[in-house]
ZAMARGU-4260 file (C-alpha; in steps of 0.2 Angstrom, whole numbers, plus 5000, padded with zeros to 4 digits):
<rodrens>
0) 5055/5005/4976 | 5069/4999/4986 | 5076/4982/4983 | 5072/4968/4993 | 5084/4960/5002
5) 5086/4942/4998 | 5091/4932/5016 | 5098/4913/5012 | 5095/4906/5029 | 5093/4888/5034
10) 5077/4884/5043 | 5077/4870/5055 | 5058/4868/5060 | 5051/4852/5067 | 5032/4854/5072
15) 5028/4847/5088 | 5013/4835/5088 | 4996/4840/5094 | 4993/4850/5110 | 4990/4867/5116
20) 5001/4882/5112 | 5018/4876/5111 | 5035/4884/5120 | 5043/4895/5109 | 5057/4888/5098
25) 5069/4895/5085 | 5060/4905/5072 | 5059/4901/5054 | 5067/4913/5043 | 5059/4920/5028
30) 5067/4926/5012 | 5052/4937/5005 | 5050/4943/4986 | 5037/4955/4978 | 5029/4947/4963
35) 5011/4954/4958 | 4999/4941/4953 | 5010/4926/4955 | 5007/4910/4945 | 5015/4894/4949
40) 5024/4883/4939 | 5034/4866/4947 | 5050/4861/4937 | 5059/4848/4946 | 5063/4853/4964
45) 5059/4870/4960 | 5043/4882/4961 | 5044/4897/4950 | 5032/4910/4950 | 5028/4923/4937
50) 5019/4941/4938 | 5014/4956/4930 | 5028/4969/4924 | 5036/4953/4920 | 5044/4950/4939
55) 5047/4933/4943 | 5055/4922/4958 | 5059/4906/4963 | 5061/4893/4977 | 5063/4876/4983
60) 5053/4875/4998 | 5040/4888/4997 | 5048/4898/5011 | 5064/4905/5005 | 5062/4914/4988
65) 5074/4920/4977 | 5070/4936/4965 | 5074/4932/4948 | 5067/4949/4940 | 5058/4963/4949
70) 5046/4974/4939 | 5052/4980/4923 | 5046/4978/4904 | 5065/4983/4898 | 5077/4975/4887
75) 5086/4971/4901 | 5073/4959/4909 | 5082/4941/4907 | 5066/4932/4904 | 5067/4939/4884
80) 5081/4943/4876 | 5074/4961/4873 | 5054/4960/4879 | 5050/4978/4870 | 5055/4972/4853
85) 5049/4953/4855 | 5032/4958/4861 | 5032/4975/4853 | 5014/4971/4844 | 5006/4966/4859
90) 5011/4983/4868 | 5008/4993/4854 | 4990/4987/4852 | 4988/4990/4871 | 4995/5006/4871
95) 5007/5002/4885 | 5024/5000/4891 | 5019/4986/4903 | 5012/4967/4905 | 4999/4960/4917
100) 4998/4943/4924 | 5006/4929/4913 | 5003/4911/4916 | 5018/4897/4911 | 5015/4879/4908
105) 5026/4865/4901 | 5017/4857/4887 | 5015/4838/4888 | 5017/4836/4869 | 5036/4844/4866
110) 5042/4848/4885 | 5043/4866/4881 | 5037/4880/4892 | 5023/4890/4886 | 5021/4909/4893
115) 5004/4916/4889 | 5006/4934/4890 | 4996/4949/4891 | 4996/4968/4890 | 4983/4980/4894
120) 4979/4999/4892 | 4973/5000/4910 | 4960/5012/4911 | 4949/5002/4898 | 4950/4983/4892
125) 4960/4986/4876 | 4971/4972/4879 | 4982/4958/4868 | 4986/4939/4872 | 4998/4929/4866
130) 5011/4915/4869 | 5029/4913/4869 | 5039/4899/4871 | 5057/4894/4879 | 5067/4878/4882
135) 5068/4883/4901 | 5057/4891/4912 | 5068/4906/4915 | 5069/4910/4897 | 5074/4917/4886
140) 5056/4917/4878 | 5053/4919/4861 | 5036/4925/4854 | 5024/4913/4843 | 5011/4928/4841
145) 4994/4935/4848 | 4979/4924/4850 | 4967/4937/4857 | 4962/4955/4857 | 4951/4966/4867
150) 4944/4984/4867 | 4941/4986/4848 | 4932/5002/4843 | 4916/4999/4833 | 4928/5006/4818
155) 4939/4992/4822 | 4928/4978/4825 | 4925/4979/4807 | 4942/4974/4803 | 4952/4968/4817
160) 4945/4951/4825 | 4948/4949/4843 | 4952/4931/4840 | 4962/4932/4825 | 4966/4911/4824
165) 4947/4913/4821 | 4941/4917/4802 | 4924/4922/4809 | 4924/4941/4814 | 4916/4937/4832
170) 4911/4950/4838 | 4906/4960/4826 | 4908/4975/4838 | 4916/4975/4853 | 4906/4977/4868
175) 4915/4979/4886 | 4900/4974/4895 | 4898/4957/4887 | 4915/4954/4882 | 4930/4949/4889
180) 4946/4959/4893 | 4959/4946/4887 | 4970/4946/4902 | 4973/4936/4916 | 4975/4917/4909
185) 4976/4901/4919 | 4981/4888/4906 | 4978/4869/4914 | 4975/4851/4909 | 4958/4843/4913
190) 4957/4823/4919 | 4956/4818/4901 | 4971/4828/4896 | 4963/4842/4887 | 4971/4858/4888
195) 4960/4873/4893 | 4964/4891/4896 | 4952/4902/4908 | 4956/4921/4907 | 4946/4936/4911
200) 4945/4953/4920 | 4931/4964/4924 | 4922/4971/4908 | 4913/4957/4902 | 4919/4943/4914
205) 4929/4927/4913 | 4929/4916/4899 | 4936/4898/4897 | 4944/4892/4878 | 4948/4874/4874
210) 4966/4874/4868 | 4977/4864/4854 | 4987/4851/4866 | 4999/4850/4852 | 5003/4869/4849
215) 4995/4877/4865 | 4984/4889/4853 | 4965/4890/4855 | 4955/4877/4844 | 4947/4886/4831
220) 4931/4892/4829 | 4927/4896/4847 | 4927/4915/4847 | 4930/4921/4866 | 4925/4905/4871
225) 4913/4900/4884 | 4907/4912/4897 | 4908/4906/4915 | 4904/4923/4926 | 4905/4941/4926
230) 4899/4956/4915 | 4893/4972/4916 | 4912/4978/4922 | 4908/4971/4938 | 4925/4968/4948
235) 4931/4950/4946 | 4947/4945/4939 | 4961/4933/4941 | 4953/4917/4937 | 4964/4900/4942
240) 4956/4882/4939 | 4963/4866/4945 | 4958/4850/4946 | 4957/4840/4962 | 4959/4820/4961
245) 4952/4816/4978 | 4936/4825/4976 | 4934/4825/4955 | 4930/4843/4956 | 4937/4859/4946
250) 4940/4871/4958 | 4939/4890/4950 | 4949/4905/4962 | 4944/4921/4960 | 4949/4938/4965
255) 4935/4950/4970 | 4938/4968/4973 | 4951/4981/4968 | 4969/4975/4971 | 4977/4993/4980
260) 4976/4993/4999 | 4958/5003/4998 | 4951/4991/4986 | 4945/4975/4996 | 4955/4963/4984
265) 4949/4945/4992 | 4949/4927/4986 | 4934/4917/4983 | 4931/4900/4974 | 4917/4890/4965
270) 4917/4872/4960 | 4913/4861/4943 | 4912/4844/4939 | 4917/4850/4921 | 4931/4863/4917
275) 4921/4875/4906 | 4906/4875/4921 | 4895/4877/4925 | 4903/4883/4942 | 4892/4883/4958
280) 4899/4890/4975 | 4895/4884/4992 | 4880/4894/4995 | 4873/4885/4979 | 4873/4899/4968
285) 4876/4897/4948 | 4890/4908/4946 | 4884/4911/4927 | 4873/4923/4934 | 4886/4933/4944
290) 4887/4950/4937 | 4884/4969/4940 | 4867/4975/4937 | 4864/4981/4919 | 4870/4999/4917
295) 4881/4999/4932 | 4900/5001/4935 | 4909/4990/4949 | 4892/4985/4955 | 4902/4977/4970
300) 4884/4974/4980 | 4876/4963/4966 | 4891/4951/4967 | 4897/4950/4985 | 4886/4938/4991
305) 4892/4925/4978 | 4909/4916/4978 | 4914/4906/4992 | 4925/4918/5003 | 4943/4911/5008
310) 4953/4925/5013 | 4953/4944/5014 | 4956/4960/5024 | 4962/4954/5042 | 4971/4956/5058
315) 4975/4943/5072 | 4975/4956/5087 | 4987/4953/5102 | 4978/4949/5117 | 4984/4958/5134
320) 5001/4953/5141 | 5004/4944/5124 | 5021/4949/5119 | 5025/4952/5098 | 5015/4962/5084
325) 4998/4959/5076 | 4997/4949/5060 | 4988/4951/5046 | 4984/4955/5027 | 4976/4970/5018
330) 4969/4965/4999 | 4975/4947/4997 | 4974/4939/4979 | 4976/4936/4962 | 4981/4919/4968
335) 4988/4903/4959 | 4987/4886/4967 | 4998/4871/4966 | 4991/4854/4967 | 5002/4839/4973
340) 4991/4824/4966 | 5002/4811/4974 | 5003/4818/4990 | 4987/4829/4990 | 4996/4844/4996
345) 4990/4860/4990 | 4996/4878/4993 | 4987/4895/4989 | 5001/4907/4981 | 4996/4926/4981
350) 5001/4943/4983 | 4996/4955/4999 | 4999/4970/5005 | 4999/4974/5024 | 4990/4985/5038
355) 4999/5002/5039 | 5011/4997/5025 | 5002/5005/5010 | 5005/4998/4992 | 5020/4988/4998
360) 5016/4971/4993 | 5025/4953/4995 | 5021/4933/4990 | 5014/4923/5001 | 5010/4904/5002
365) 4997/4896/5014 | 4992/4878/5015 | 4975/4873/5007 | 4966/4858/5014 | 4949/4850/5010
370) 4935/4850/5021 | 4923/4836/5023 | 4912/4840/5009 | 4926/4844/4998 | 4927/4863/5000
375) 4945/4872/5001 | 4950/4880/5017 | 4965/4891/5018 | 4976/4890/5033 | 4976/4905/5045
380) 4995/4907/5044 | 5008/4907/5031 | 5017/4890/5027 | 5031/4884/5036 | 5035/4867/5032
385) 5025/4852/5041 | 5008/4857/5050 | 5003/4843/5061 | 4984/4840/5060 | 4983/4825/5073
390) 4972/4833/5087 | 4962/4827/5101 | 4948/4837/5108 | 4956/4842/5124 | 4969/4848/5112
395) 4957/4859/5102 | 4948/4867/5119 | 4955/4883/5124 | 4955/4902/5119 | 4955/4908/5103
400) 4957/4924/5093 | 4942/4921/5080 | 4942/4930/5062 | 4926/4930/5054 | 4927/4936/5036
405) 4912/4946/5028 | 4904/4946/5012 | 4906/4965/5009 | 4920/4971/4996 | 4928/4985/5006
410) 4944/4990/5014 | 4937/4989/5030 | 4949/4975/5040 | 4940/4960/5049 | 4949/4960/5066
415) 4949/4946/5078 | 4938/4945/5093 | 4940/4932/5109 | 4930/4916/5110 | 4932/4900/5118
420) 4930/4882/5112 | 4924/4875/5128 | 4928/4856/5134 | 4909/4852/5133 | 4908/4857/5114
425) 4900/4875/5118 | 4908/4891/5110 | 4907/4906/5120 | 4915/4922/5121 | 4912/4936/5108
430) 4901/4923/5097 | 4892/4908/5105 | 4887/4891/5097 | 4894/4873/5097 | 4908/4863/5091
435) 4914/4847/5088 | 4928/4837/5082 | 4928/4821/5069 | 4943/4809/5062 | 4954/4820/5075
440) 4956/4834/5062 | 4940/4838/5054 | 4930/4852/5064 | 4913/4857/5064 | 4906/4874/5072
445) 4888/4878/5073 | 4888/4900/5077 | 4869/4906/5077 | 4860/4898/5060 | 4876/4895/5051
450) 4887/4877/5051 | 4906/4880/5047 | 4915/4864/5041 | 4935/4864/5042 | 4950/4857/5047
455) 4960/4859/5062 | 4982/4860/5062 | 4997/4866/5072 | 5006/4882/5064 | 5018/4892/5068
460) 5011/4909/5074 | 5022/4924/5070 | 5015/4934/5086 | 5020/4922/5099 | 5034/4915/5089
465) 5027/4897/5094 | 5018/4883/5086 | 4999/4886/5090 | 4983/4875/5085 | 4973/4885/5074
470) 4956/4879/5063 | 4952/4886/5047 | 4932/4882/5040 | 4920/4888/5028 | 4900/4891/5033
475) 4886/4887/5023 | 4884/4907/5019 | 4900/4905/5009 | 4909/4913/5022 | 4927/4908/5031
480) 4931/4908/5049 | 4949/4907/5056 | 4954/4904/5075 | 4971/4905/5084 | 4971/4898/5100
485) 4983/4908/5114 | 4985/4904/5132 | 4973/4913/5143 | 4982/4919/5160 | 4972/4926/5175
490) 4984/4941/5180 | 4986/4949/5197 | 4983/4968/5197 | 5001/4970/5201 | 5004/4961/5186
495) 4992/4969/5175 | 4999/4988/5182 | 5018/4982/5178 | 5012/4975/5159 | 5001/4991/5155
500) 5017/5001/5162 | 5030/4992/5152 | 5019/4993/5136 | 5015/5012/5137 | 5024/5022/5125
505) 5024/5039/5117 | 5034/5036/5102 | 5049/5047/5098 | 5049/5061/5112 | 5067/5068/5105
510) 5057/5081/5093 | 5041/5085/5101 | 5030/5099/5090 | 5012/5095/5092 | 5001/5092/5104
515) 5002/5074/5114 | 4987/5063/5115 | 4988/5056/5134 | 4978/5041/5138 | 4970/5043/5155
520) 4963/5023/5154 | 4972/5009/5151 | 4970/4991/5147 | 4963/4980/5159 | 4953/4992/5169
525) 4968/5003/5173 | 4969/5021/5175 | 4984/5033/5170 | 4987/5051/5178 | 5001/5060/5170
530) 5013/5074/5178 | 5024/5087/5168 | 5039/5094/5177 | 5037/5111/5169 | 5019/5115/5164
535) 5024/5129/5155 | 5031/5119/5142 | 5020/5104/5143 | 5003/5103/5153 | 4998/5088/5162
540) 4984/5087/5148 | 4998/5085/5134 | 4997/5103/5128 | 5013/5108/5122 | 5019/5126/5121
545) 5034/5127/5111 | 5048/5138/5114 | 5050/5154/5101 | 5059/5154/5085 | 5076/5156/5088
550) 5077/5148/5107 | 5085/5132/5112 | 5073/5116/5114 | 5066/5113/5130 | 5068/5097/5139
555) 5056/5091/5152 | 5050/5075/5160 | 5031/5069/5158 | 5027/5055/5172 | 5013/5042/5169
560) 5006/5034/5185 | 4997/5018/5182 | 4984/5012/5195 | 4973/4995/5197 | 4966/4993/5213
565) 4980/4995/5227 | 4994/4993/5214 | 5001/5006/5205 | 5018/5010/5195 | 5026/5026/5187
570) 5035/5028/5171 | 5044/5043/5167 | 5048/5051/5149 | 5060/5063/5144 | 5053/5075/5130
575) 5062/5087/5121 | 5051/5100/5114 | 5057/5110/5097 | 5056/5128/5097 | 5044/5136/5085
580) 5051/5137/5067 | 5052/5151/5054 | 5035/5154/5046 | 5035/5160/5027 | 5045/5158/5010
585) 5059/5148/5017 | 5069/5146/5000 | 5065/5151/4981 | 5079/5143/4969 | 5075/5153/4953
590) 5090/5145/4943 | 5097/5161/4935 | 5112/5150/4932 | 5115/5145/4949 | 5108/5136/4963
595) 5107/5150/4976 | 5091/5154/4984 | 5084/5172/4982 | 5078/5175/4999 | 5094/5172/5005
600) 5087/5163/5019 | 5094/5146/5014 | 5111/5138/5008 | 5114/5136/4989 | 5110/5119/4983
605) 5123/5107/4978 | 5124/5093/4962 | 5124/5077/4968 | 5127/5061/4956 | 5114/5048/4952
610) 5108/5047/4969 | 5105/5061/4984 | 5122/5057/4993 | 5133/5053/4977 | 5147/5064/4971
615) 5148/5071/4955 | 5135/5075/4940 | 5131/5088/4929 | 5116/5103/4929 | 5115/5115/4915
620) 5105/5131/4914 | 5093/5133/4897 | 5080/5143/4895 | 5066/5140/4906 | 5047/5145/4911
625) 5055/5162/4918 | 5071/5168/4914 | 5083/5151/4916 | 5080/5134/4921 | 5090/5120/4928
630) 5091/5104/4916 | 5093/5087/4924 | 5103/5075/4913 | 5095/5058/4920 | 5110/5055/4930
635) 5113/5071/4941 | 5102/5081/4954 | 5103/5095/4966 | 5105/5092/4985 | 5094/5109/4993
640) 5096/5116/5009 | 5092/5105/5025 | 5079/5109/5036 | 5067/5120/5022 | 5052/5112/5032
645) 5052/5109/5049 | 5033/5108/5052 | 5017/5099/5048 | 5011/5115/5037 | 5020/5118/5022
650) 5018/5121/5002 | 5031/5117/4989 | 5028/5124/4973 | 5038/5121/4955 | 5038/5120/4937
655) 5043/5106/4927 | 5045/5099/4909 | 5050/5081/4909 | 5058/5074/4894 | 5056/5056/4899
660) 5044/5048/4913 | 5050/5033/4923 | 5044/5022/4937 | 5048/5029/4955 | 5057/5045/4948
665) 5056/5060/4959 | 5056/5076/4955 | 5054/5084/4974 | 5060/5074/4987 | 5061/5077/5006
670) 5067/5065/5020 | 5068/5065/5039 | 5077/5048/5036 | 5078/5034/5022 | 5063/5025/5031
675) 5054/5042/5033 | 5051/5053/5016 | 5039/5061/5003 | 5043/5062/4985 | 5033/5070/4971
680) 5033/5057/4955 | 5026/5064/4939 | 5024/5045/4934 | 5012/5036/4947 | 5009/5020/4950
685) 4991/5020/4947 | 4985/5012/4929 | 4983/5031/4921 | 5001/5036/4928 | 4994/5050/4936
690) 5005/5060/4946 | 5009/5055/4964 | 5015/5063/4982 | 5018/5048/4991 | 5027/5044/5008
695) 5035/5030/5016 | 5026/5032/5031 | 5013/5019/5032 | 5014/5020/5012 | 5004/5033/5009
700) 4998/5037/4991 | 4992/5054/4986 | 4988/5053/4968 | 4984/5068/4958 | 4968/5065/4947
705) 4980/5070/4931 | 4993/5065/4921 | 5007/5076/4916 | 5014/5079/4899 | 5030/5075/4891
710) 5040/5091/4884 | 5027/5103/4890 | 5028/5113/4905 | 5018/5110/4920 | 5016/5118/4937
715) 5013/5107/4951 | 5010/5114/4970 | 5006/5104/4985 | 5000/5109/5003 | 5001/5099/5019
720) 4992/5106/5034 | 4991/5096/5048 | 4988/5079/5038 | 4975/5087/5024 | 4985/5086/5008
725) 4980/5096/4993 | 4989/5093/4977 | 4987/5106/4962 | 4991/5105/4943 | 4993/5119/4932
730) 4982/5130/4945 | 4968/5117/4948 | 4965/5107/4962 | 4968/5089/4958 | 4965/5080/4973
735) 4962/5083/4992 | 4966/5068/5003 | 4967/5067/5023 | 4979/5058/5035 | 4996/5062/5026
740) 5010/5059/5037 | 5019/5070/5047 | 5037/5069/5041 | 5046/5083/5045 | 5047/5082/5064
745) 5066/5087/5064 | 5076/5102/5061 | 5087/5095/5049 | 5077/5087/5036 | 5087/5082/5018
750) 5079/5089/5003 | 5083/5087/4985 | 5078/5090/4965 | 5078/5075/4952 | 5086/5061/4964
755) 5082/5052/4980 | 5092/5038/4988 | 5086/5024/4976 | 5078/5027/4961 | 5082/5032/4942
760) 5086/5050/4942 | 5074/5064/4933 | 5076/5071/4917 | 5072/5085/4909 | 5069/5103/4917
765) 5064/5112/4934 | 5061/5130/4935 | 5055/5142/4950 | 5056/5130/4967 | 5047/5139/4981
770) 5045/5131/4998 | 5035/5138/5011 | 5038/5134/5030 | 5025/5133/5044 | 5011/5140/5033
775) 5002/5133/5017 | 4996/5144/5002 | 4977/5145/4998 | 4970/5138/4981 | 4968/5157/4975
780) 4984/5159/4980 | 4991/5146/4970 | 4979/5149/4955 | 4985/5167/4955 | 5002/5162/4955
785) 5001/5150/4940 | 4992/5164/4930 | 5005/5179/4934 | 5021/5169/4940 | 5021/5183/4954
790) 5026/5174/4971 | 5010/5177/4985 | 5014/5191/4997 | 5028/5183/5010 | 5023/5187/5028
795) 5040/5180/5037 | 5049/5198/5039 | 5032/5205/5047 | 5028/5190/5058 | 5047/5192/5065
800) 5043/5208/5071 | 5026/5204/5078 | 5035/5189/5088 | 5047/5205/5095 | 5031/5218/5097
805) 5022/5204/5107 | 5037/5200/5119 | 5038/5221/5122 | 5021/5222/5124 | 5021/5209/5140
810) 5037/5217/5148 | 5032/5228/5162 | 5048/5237/5162 | 5040/5248/5148 | 5027/5262/5153
815) 5010/5254/5150 | 5001/5267/5140 | 5014/5263/5127 | 5014/5245/5129 | 4994/5246/5127
820) 4995/5254/5110 | 5009/5241/5103 | 4997/5227/5110 | 4983/5235/5100 | 4992/5236/5085
825) 4997/5218/5085 | 4980/5211/5088 | 4974/5223/5075 | 4988/5214/5062 | 4990/5196/5066
830) 4971/5190/5062 | 4972/5197/5045 | 4991/5195/5040 | 4987/5180/5026 | 4975/5190/5020
835) 4988/5206/5015 | 4996/5209/5000 | 5015/5212/4998 | 5012/5231/5000 | 4999/5230/5014
840) 5013/5218/5023 | 5027/5230/5022 | 5017/5244/5027 | 5010/5236/5045 | 5027/5231/5047
845) 5035/5249/5044 | 5022/5256/5056 | 5025/5240/5069 | 5043/5245/5068 | 5039/5263/5073
850) 5030/5258/5087 | 5042/5247/5092 | 5056/5259/5091 | 5045/5273/5098 | 5043/5261/5115
855) 5061/5257/5116 | 5066/5275/5115 | 5053/5283/5127 | 5044/5269/5136 | 5057/5262/5148
860) 5053/5265/5166 | 5069/5275/5174
</rodrens>
């Protein structure tokens, strides 16, 4: 979405020699890039990575990256003169507008750069793979033609060969459970100079073909080649094969699981004495037998015990008193490996997502080392130049944050625990066992019945901003463990209380709208007692009583007293509690040749340019779903009134008829700030381009299980009820999701149609935009509206009268009997207000107003 800002900063960093946690020094500065599925090639002094959607980047030091191209299989992408024309055959066959993970290699025969590209339909293994060539790694590349196809229907299998270089029809009928999805190529030379290509994803598994080293094309007569592992749609993909001269093994790196933030993506490895297998993992599993059970789909349980796991979901938590943020990854995978046979240095290059950042991803580089048995282990922290590996046992002994990876393929995150490597060779803490150091760099740990072998090294710790001893090892159970040393400090009670008090936070207290969660127990055995300056507004337990609609905000103080033993400390927070907000239909934009709100509660919309805060733009009006509709030309938008939504309960309803669907383009957009927003995107981010309501807060993605049609009217409604999100398409519930973020915690949120702050504007029609604040419509109400085009009943007017009636019924200056009758009327109406029709609402309001009028005229004491 937002373009990454590249920082070109000089990094001066020489790691200290061995020793315990080093003092903080100048922090390395990184220039990060987003390239999904990065495949690496080194050319002279530069490393290039190429990834899905034709993204690319380069670096000279593996720390500072420069984005060459972002995601975009468009005519403007510089890697081709016009990729939409050049690779039209592949895109047409795969029924897609994008490309998946390519691999680029420089052929020894002619010195040119060959890109093995691939396109896939996404929801099926209908894919095409081909070769393009260039004189320069940055292109432009020219197509040489397709080499593989997959996903043929039974009818197509009779006339379309999946391997067009092979005159024999193989297979006769394509079977996705046993034949490959022709994506994710990895091209490499073996130790004898032969050229190979591994490939495959899910479907029938991972395969390998021998290539002609003169042309780069597959040698004839192999069909799809030799199968290495997988099948029955097991979630294994992204093979990457490298040969290591020191060990004389070929290493097959793989990604298990799903690539999104909840998919449990993780990197595994197996090895072989031959490029085309058989490959074996550290546990002794013959990988050719790794696959899902027959008749299953995404059978993770069957494959999880196989493949030696190197990296997956994890977090290094902070320890008590430690400054800085936690570090970790979510769904790291689809790696490549750079191996320098002269220096022996190896680097794992992959993309990863991050805790609480949703689907946002960046490239990371970690060093790879070989343990004593010739198995790769991955450094715990990202690469930052020299990583000293010479240690003594005294250096290694100490307290560690310890991450132990599990074999399960899951969205769960493996969090660090605390252990201690004692000087006597024992391991104590959350896990127990023994450890020893050999050759000043190899470490062996025995925990329970598992032996882990790995290496020690100094690395830059991003949490402490210092150089830290770490270790990485892999066990005979096929699972890796990581350790990061920290300084263990014995704090006094006074110091503990001071640290807990300093770290105590209530977040943003300038716009309180909901009850507060006030902890009563802190870290390290502390207790916390809260005291409010005004319990009528916020109680000592954090219950919030907001001022009534129309009143001013209330400002109070909330104090926390932290105690341990005889030590105590107090911290005071200033809270601004916002008043209750309007409940009901806050705006209805019908676009009857203007931008006014038909309820007269909100200001008229304003035409914008190509982004929300730009001048210019043109909106016209044409025949719509109901009367006229607003026509968006792909260069303009509409800014709606501010503050339409001011609660965590709301419904938005509108009709749209898109002329085009582009990535990230919004139809309805609302924002508290540029970093805190929601956006309804007709063309979502999943492989099926399903519609999506997403939010920058934790990068939440609420995907509708529905694809919106071009040039047809569709009705969209989404309701948020205190974190519960429901999305409706054409009157039907499309998806229900929990934990949707609370964005609109201010009274001045910004709202727009067709534009946001960054992306391509919407092109098409929008009609009948209705926004309900502080209330949600039911599924029945939305279905009824879709069928009848009659908006649900609007209780807002009656609610306002109810508020006044409740005030008067509690006012003792009025006669008790009349107050009692009014209170009884309120109690009868309020519980059923959401079930009333508009006529019932109007009648109830009339009766209540009469009772109020009578009270005012006759009920006041003289």
